[in-house]
C-alpha positions as CSV (number, residue, x, y, z in Angstrom):
1,M,10.3,52.3,170.1
2,M,8.6,55.0,172.2
3,L,7.0,56.5,169.0
4,R,5.8,53.0,167.9
5,T,4.1,52.6,171.2
6,V,2.4,56.0,170.8
7,W,1.4,55.0,167.3
8,E,-0.4,51.9,168.6
9,Y,-2.1,53.9,171.3
10,I,-3.3,56.5,168.8
11,L,-4.8,53.9,166.5
12,R,-6.9,52.7,169.5
13,I,-8.0,56.3,170.2
14,F,-9.2,56.6,166.6
15,G,-11.0,53.3,166.9
16,V,-8.9,51.5,164.3
17,T,-9.5,47.8,164.8
18,K,-8.2,46.7,161.5
19,T,-5.3,48.0,159.5
20,N,-3.3,47.0,156.3
21,T,0.0,48.0,158.0
22,T,1.9,45.6,160.2
23,G,4.3,46.7,163.0
24,E,7.2,45.3,160.9
25,Q,6.2,47.4,157.9
26,W,6.1,50.6,160.0
27,S,9.4,49.8,161.6
28,E,10.9,49.2,158.2
29,N,9.6,52.5,156.9
30,M,11.2,54.2,159.9
31,G,14.5,52.5,159.1
32,F,14.3,53.8,155.5
33,A,13.8,57.3,156.6
34,Q,16.6,57.2,159.1
35,K,19.1,55.9,156.5
36,Y,18.1,58.5,154.0
37,E,18.4,61.3,156.6
38,A,21.8,60.1,157.9
39,T,24.6,62.7,157.2
40,E,27.6,61.2,159.1
41,E,29.1,59.6,156.0
42,M,28.6,59.5,152.2
43,N,24.9,58.6,151.6
44,L,24.6,56.7,148.3
45,T,20.8,56.5,148.6
46,A,20.6,60.3,148.8
47,I,23.0,60.7,145.9
48,F,20.8,58.5,143.6
49,A,17.6,60.2,144.9
50,N,19.0,63.7,144.3
51,K,20.4,63.0,140.9
52,L,17.3,61.3,139.6
53,S,15.0,63.9,141.0
54,T,17.0,66.6,139.2
55,L,16.8,64.7,135.9
56,A,13.1,64.1,136.3
57,I,12.0,67.6,137.4
58,S,14.5,70.2,136.2
59,E,13.4,72.4,133.3
60,S,9.9,70.8,133.4
61,S,6.7,72.6,134.2
62,A,3.0,72.0,134.9
63,D,-0.1,74.1,135.0
64,V,-3.8,74.0,135.4
65,A,-5.9,74.9,132.3
66,G,-9.3,76.5,132.4
67,N,-10.9,79.9,132.0
68,N,-12.6,80.2,135.4
69,G,-11.9,81.1,139.0
70,R,-11.4,77.5,140.1
71,A,-8.8,76.8,137.5
72,A,-6.9,79.9,138.5
73,F,-7.1,78.9,142.1
74,L,-5.8,75.4,141.5
75,D,-3.1,76.7,139.2
76,Q,-1.8,78.8,142.2
77,C,-2.0,75.6,144.4
78,L,0.0,73.7,141.8
79,G,2.6,76.5,141.5
80,D,3.2,76.5,145.2
81,I,4.1,72.8,145.3
82,W,5.9,72.6,141.9
83,G,8.7,74.7,143.3
84,R,9.2,72.0,145.9
85,M,8.7,69.0,143.6
86,K,12.3,68.1,143.4
87,Q,12.3,67.8,147.2
88,V,9.2,65.6,147.1
89,V,10.7,63.3,144.4
90,S,14.0,63.1,146.2
91,R,12.4,62.1,149.5
92,M,10.1,59.7,147.7
93,L,13.1,57.9,146.1
94,G,15.2,58.1,149.3
95,T,12.6,56.8,151.8
96,G,10.2,54.8,149.6
97,G,7.3,57.4,149.6
98,C,6.3,60.9,150.3
99,I,3.0,62.5,151.0
100,L,1.7,66.1,150.4
101,V,-0.9,67.1,152.9
102,P,-2.9,70.2,152.0
103,Y,-4.7,72.2,154.7
104,V,-6.4,75.6,154.9
105,R,-5.1,78.3,157.1
106,L,-6.3,81.9,157.1
107,G,-8.2,81.3,153.9
108,K,-5.2,79.9,152.0
109,V,-4.2,76.4,151.0
110,Q,-0.9,75.4,152.6
111,F,0.8,72.0,152.6
112,D,3.2,69.7,154.5
113,I,5.8,67.4,152.9
114,L,6.0,64.2,155.0
115,S,7.8,60.9,154.5
116,Q,5.8,57.7,154.3
117,E,6.9,56.5,157.8
118,R,4.5,59.2,159.2
119,M,1.5,57.6,157.6
120,V,-0.3,54.3,158.4
121,I,-2.6,53.0,155.7
122,H,-5.6,51.1,157.1
123,E,-7.9,50.6,154.0
124,K,-7.7,51.0,150.3
125,Q,-10.2,50.7,147.4
126,G,-8.1,49.7,144.4
127,N,-5.3,52.3,144.2
128,R,-7.2,54.9,146.4
129,I,-6.5,55.2,150.1
130,T,-9.8,55.4,151.9
131,R,-8.5,55.3,155.5
132,A,-5.2,56.4,157.0
133,T,-3.7,58.0,160.0
134,V,-1.0,60.7,159.6
135,L,1.5,62.2,162.0
136,A,0.9,65.6,160.6
137,D,3.1,67.8,162.8
138,S,5.4,67.8,165.8
139,V,6.8,70.5,168.0
140,E,9.1,70.6,171.0
141,Q,8.3,72.8,174.0
142,G,10.6,72.7,177.0
143,E,11.5,69.1,177.6
144,K,8.3,67.7,176.0
145,Q,7.5,66.7,172.5
146,Y,4.0,67.2,171.2
147,Y,2.4,65.5,168.2
148,R,-0.6,66.3,166.0
149,W,-2.3,63.3,164.5
150,V,-4.9,63.3,161.7
151,D,-7.2,60.4,160.9
152,Y,-8.9,60.2,157.5
153,R,-11.8,57.9,157.0
154,V,-14.1,57.5,154.0
155,I,-17.6,56.0,154.6
156,D,-20.2,55.9,151.8
157,D,-18.5,58.8,150.0
158,N,-18.3,60.9,153.1
159,L,-14.9,61.8,154.5
160,F,-14.4,62.2,158.2
161,I,-11.3,64.0,159.4
162,T,-10.4,63.7,163.1
163,N,-7.5,65.5,164.9
164,K,-5.8,64.5,168.1
165,V,-2.9,66.1,170.0
166,T,-0.7,64.1,172.3
167,D,2.6,64.3,174.2
168,Q,5.5,61.9,173.6
169,W,3.9,59.3,175.8
170,G,0.6,59.3,174.0
171,N,-1.3,61.4,176.6
172,D,-3.9,63.9,175.4
173,A,-2.5,67.4,175.3
174,F,-3.5,70.9,174.3
175,L,-1.4,73.4,172.3
176,E,-2.7,76.9,171.5
177,Q,-1.1,76.9,168.0
178,W,-3.2,73.9,167.0
179,A,-6.4,74.9,168.8
180,E,-8.1,76.3,165.7
181,I,-7.8,73.0,163.8
182,E,-11.2,71.3,163.9
183,D,-12.7,68.0,163.0
184,R,-14.6,67.9,159.7
185,A,-17.0,65.9,157.7
186,I,-17.0,66.4,153.9
187,A,-19.5,64.9,151.5
188,S,-18.9,63.5,148.0
189,V,-15.3,62.4,148.6
190,D,-13.9,59.0,147.5
191,R,-10.4,59.1,148.9
192,V,-8.2,60.7,151.6
193,L,-7.3,64.4,151.1
194,F,-3.6,64.0,150.6
195,A,-1.3,62.9,147.7
196,Y,0.9,59.8,148.1
197,F,4.0,59.7,145.9
198,Q,5.1,56.1,146.0
199,S,8.5,55.1,144.8
200,P,8.4,53.2,141.4
201,V,10.9,50.6,142.8
202,D,9.5,47.1,143.1
203,N,9.3,46.1,146.8
204,R,9.3,42.4,145.7
205,R,6.4,41.5,147.9
206,F,2.8,40.6,147.5
207,C,1.5,43.7,149.3
208,D,2.6,47.0,147.7
209,D,0.9,49.5,149.9
210,Y,4.3,51.2,150.7
211,G,7.2,52.0,148.5
212,V,10.9,51.2,149.0
213,P,14.0,53.4,148.5
214,I,15.9,53.6,145.2
215,T,18.7,51.4,146.6
216,Y,16.4,48.8,148.1
217,G,18.1,45.3,148.1
218,C,21.6,46.8,147.5
219,D,22.8,46.8,151.1
220,G,25.4,44.1,150.6
221,L,26.9,45.9,147.6
222,I,26.9,49.3,149.4
223,K,28.7,47.6,152.3
224,E,31.4,46.4,149.8
225,I,31.7,50.0,148.5
226,F,32.3,51.4,152.0
227,D,34.8,48.5,152.7
228,C,36.7,49.7,149.6
229,F,36.6,53.2,150.9
230,E,38.1,52.0,154.2
231,Q,40.8,50.1,152.3
232,I,41.8,53.2,150.3
233,R,41.8,55.2,153.5
234,D,44.1,52.6,155.2
235,E,46.3,52.4,152.2
236,Y,47.0,56.2,152.2
237,K,47.4,56.2,156.0
238,L,49.9,53.3,156.0
239,K,51.9,54.7,153.1
240,E,52.3,58.2,154.5
241,V,55.8,59.7,154.2
242,R,58.0,59.2,157.2
243,I,61.5,60.6,157.8
244,F,63.7,58.8,160.1
245,A,66.5,61.1,161.2
246,D,69.5,60.6,163.6
247,E,68.5,61.6,167.1
248,R,71.6,63.7,167.3
249,M,70.0,66.2,164.9
250,F,67.3,67.1,167.4
251,Q,67.2,68.9,170.7
252,K,65.4,67.5,173.7
253,D,62.7,69.3,175.6
254,S,64.0,70.1,179.1
255,K,60.7,69.5,180.7
256,T,59.4,66.3,178.9
257,G,62.8,64.9,177.9
258,K,61.4,64.2,174.4
259,Y,63.0,65.2,171.1
260,R,61.6,68.4,169.5
261,M,60.4,67.4,166.0
262,P,60.0,70.0,163.2
263,S,56.8,68.2,162.0
264,K,54.9,65.0,162.5
265,V,56.6,63.2,159.7
266,F,59.9,63.2,161.5
267,F,61.0,60.4,163.8
268,A,64.1,60.1,165.9
269,A,66.2,57.0,165.3
270,H,69.6,55.7,166.3
271,G,71.9,56.5,163.3
272,K,75.0,54.7,162.2
273,E,78.4,56.3,162.8
274,N,79.3,56.1,159.1
275,G,75.7,56.0,157.7
276,D,73.2,58.5,156.4
277,M,71.8,60.9,158.9
278,I,68.3,60.8,157.3
279,E,66.3,57.9,155.7
280,V,63.0,58.6,153.9
281,F,60.2,56.1,154.0
282,S,57.9,56.8,151.0
283,P,56.4,53.5,149.5
284,E,54.3,53.6,146.3
285,I,50.5,53.9,146.9
286,R,48.5,51.2,145.1
287,H,45.7,53.6,144.1
288,S,45.1,52.3,140.6
289,S,43.9,48.8,141.7
290,Y,41.8,50.2,144.5
291,Y,40.1,52.8,142.3
292,E,39.5,50.3,139.6
293,R,37.7,48.1,142.1
294,L,35.8,51.1,143.4
295,Q,34.6,52.1,139.9
296,Y,33.6,48.5,139.2
297,L,31.5,48.5,142.4
298,F,30.0,51.8,141.5
299,G,29.0,50.4,138.1
300,L,27.5,47.3,139.7
301,L,25.4,49.6,142.0
302,E,24.1,51.6,139.1
303,K,23.1,48.4,137.3
304,S,21.4,47.1,140.5
305,V,19.4,50.3,140.9
306,G,18.5,50.3,137.2
307,T,20.2,53.4,135.9
308,S,22.8,53.9,133.1
309,K,26.3,55.1,133.8
310,G,26.6,58.6,134.9
311,I,25.2,58.7,138.5
312,L,28.4,57.5,140.3
313,T,30.6,56.8,137.3
314,A,31.5,58.9,134.3
315,P,28.7,58.9,131.7
316,E,29.2,57.0,128.4
317,T,29.4,59.1,125.3
318,R,28.2,57.2,122.2
319,G,27.5,60.0,119.7
320,A,25.9,63.4,119.1
321,T,22.5,62.6,117.7
322,A,19.4,62.3,119.9
323,T,19.1,58.6,119.0
324,E,22.7,57.9,120.1
325,I,22.3,59.9,123.3
326,K,19.1,58.1,124.2
327,A,20.8,54.7,123.6
328,G,23.6,55.6,126.0
329,L,21.2,56.9,128.7
330,Y,18.2,54.6,128.1
331,D,18.0,53.0,131.6
332,T,18.2,56.4,133.3
333,Y,15.7,57.8,130.8
334,A,13.3,55.0,131.5
335,M,13.6,55.5,135.2
336,T,12.8,59.2,134.9
337,G,9.8,58.3,132.8
338,D,8.5,56.0,135.7
339,I,9.1,58.9,138.2
340,R,7.2,61.3,136.0
341,V,4.2,58.9,135.9
342,I,4.2,58.9,139.7
343,V,4.4,62.7,139.8
344,E,1.5,63.1,137.5
345,K,-0.7,60.9,139.5
346,G,0.4,62.5,142.8
347,V,-0.2,66.0,141.5
348,R,-3.7,65.1,140.3
349,D,-4.5,63.6,143.7
350,Y,-3.2,66.8,145.4
351,L,-5.3,69.0,143.1
352,Y,-8.3,66.8,143.8
353,A,-7.8,67.4,147.6
354,C,-7.4,71.2,147.0
355,D,-10.6,71.2,144.9
356,V,-12.5,69.5,147.7
357,L,-11.1,72.0,150.2
358,A,-12.0,74.9,147.9
359,N,-15.6,73.6,147.9
360,Y,-15.8,73.1,151.6
361,Y,-14.3,76.5,152.6
362,N,-15.7,78.4,149.6
363,L,-12.3,79.5,148.5
364,A,-13.0,79.9,144.7
365,T,-15.9,79.7,142.3
366,M,-16.8,76.4,140.7
367,G,-15.5,75.4,137.3
368,E,-13.9,72.7,135.2
369,Y,-10.2,72.4,135.0
370,G,-7.5,70.2,133.4
371,V,-3.8,69.5,134.2
372,R,-1.0,69.9,131.7
373,F,2.6,68.7,132.1
374,D,5.5,69.9,129.9
375,W,8.4,67.5,130.6
376,S,11.9,68.4,129.6
377,Y,13.9,66.0,127.4
378,E,17.2,67.8,127.6
379,M,19.0,64.6,128.8
380,I,18.4,62.8,125.5
381,E,18.1,65.6,123.0
382,S,20.6,67.2,120.8
383,S,19.9,70.9,120.7
384,S,21.2,71.4,117.2
385,E,19.2,68.4,115.9
386,S,16.0,69.7,117.6
387,W,16.5,73.2,116.2
388,G,16.9,71.8,112.8
389,Q,13.6,69.9,113.2
390,L,11.8,73.0,114.4
391,K,13.0,75.0,111.4
392,D,11.9,72.2,109.0
393,A,8.5,72.3,110.8
394,L,8.3,76.1,110.3
395,S,9.0,75.8,106.6
396,L,6.3,73.1,106.3
397,G,3.8,75.4,108.1
398,I,3.2,73.1,111.1
399,K,5.0,75.4,113.5
400,N,5.0,79.2,113.8
401,K,7.7,81.7,114.8
402,V,6.1,82.2,118.2
403,E,6.7,78.5,119.0
404,L,10.3,78.6,117.8
405,R,11.0,81.7,119.9
406,Q,9.4,80.0,123.0
407,W,11.8,77.1,122.4
408,L,14.7,79.4,122.5
409,N,13.3,81.4,125.4
410,P,11.3,78.9,127.6
411,N,10.4,81.6,130.2
412,E,8.4,83.7,127.7
413,T,4.6,83.3,127.3
414,A,3.1,83.1,123.9
415,D,1.9,86.7,124.2
416,E,5.3,87.9,125.2
417,A,7.0,86.1,122.3
418,Q,4.4,87.5,119.9
419,R,5.1,91.1,121.1
420,V,8.9,90.6,120.7
421,L,8.4,89.3,117.2
422,E,6.2,92.2,116.2
423,G,8.9,94.6,117.6
424,I,11.5,92.8,115.5
425,G,9.3,93.2,112.4
426,E,9.0,96.9,113.0
427,M,12.7,97.3,113.4
428,Q,13.4,95.6,110.0
429,D,14.1,97.7,107.0
430,P,11.1,97.2,104.6
431,W,13.3,98.0,101.5
432,N,16.1,95.4,101.8
433,G,15.0,93.1,104.7
434,T,17.9,94.0,106.9
435,F,18.1,95.5,110.4
């Protein structure tokens, strides 16, 4: 609640009199982030977010095309964030949204990865955010917490960036490490200079300024799953083996007067004169029925989220061809496709911001550029079927050996693959075509 009060104070400092964000929305976004970051128990939202981000990003790549200094500069910017893209997507799915905020320090573009609860959207023009306030950074010194706030405002294609530093109570403050950050006014800009990756999950509301986590609307089902976990835990605890032995088998501790037990499973009991000295209590554990219910609930949660089996349950195997694999994983495949659309938009917005900063700080020469994405389809492809198609394409003359070698060795560039093929050709015996 303290931070919310500071937020309201900061908005007044920046002169924000009208905002698209209500206090309830901001509090809800805070709640999403806290649930995702919780580590005390199994976090099903984090499991879904991590799994889907892996499927969407792993073995995929992106680069900036263009034969000029600006394209090379932006390709470096893209390379810096692409190595962290799985984290960006995971946080987007876990909290509802994630923002990438670029900034220039010592002549280089750096960036912060922030969850959407650290952003308040004030104005939008279509899908473009034209005014927003961001909690860009925080640091603890001594017993005090300090915050750095950045306000972005577009007026007539001019962007005004204003910075403020406060303590945890909203009072103006000064920190040496943030002293070099200055307010700026940048011309010919039509949006804020950060990229917002908004979760593709439908928030089921009229206003969709903010995203919602991947497990949004599944709280009741998740509670049932944890209740089932508790029932399984109780079942195992109540059915633990116990050995009741005649008290005459044990010695008493001279100080405490209690029987000395060889382990915690032994209990002293009054035995019968002519009965057994030891009686074992070891009832059967009803694990089958409990685990069947747990698997059933896992399957329901996967359906509620919108994925195929294989996130919490065992994946279904329907065949070996690409078509059969795709049919068995279609819901998950469709979800990864939605995620990739969001990633492409976010990356382009991020590069737009880097391009503007490059102009403002004169970081690279001007030039045209384009963005290319090479998405992996390993989750739905059959490697043998794909290889057969590539060889058929080679025989038809619509693919070359360089492309086939790159398919086998994704880390090789076209030039590297060409050199290896030339070396193989030189090693081949020209008389009989053998090595």
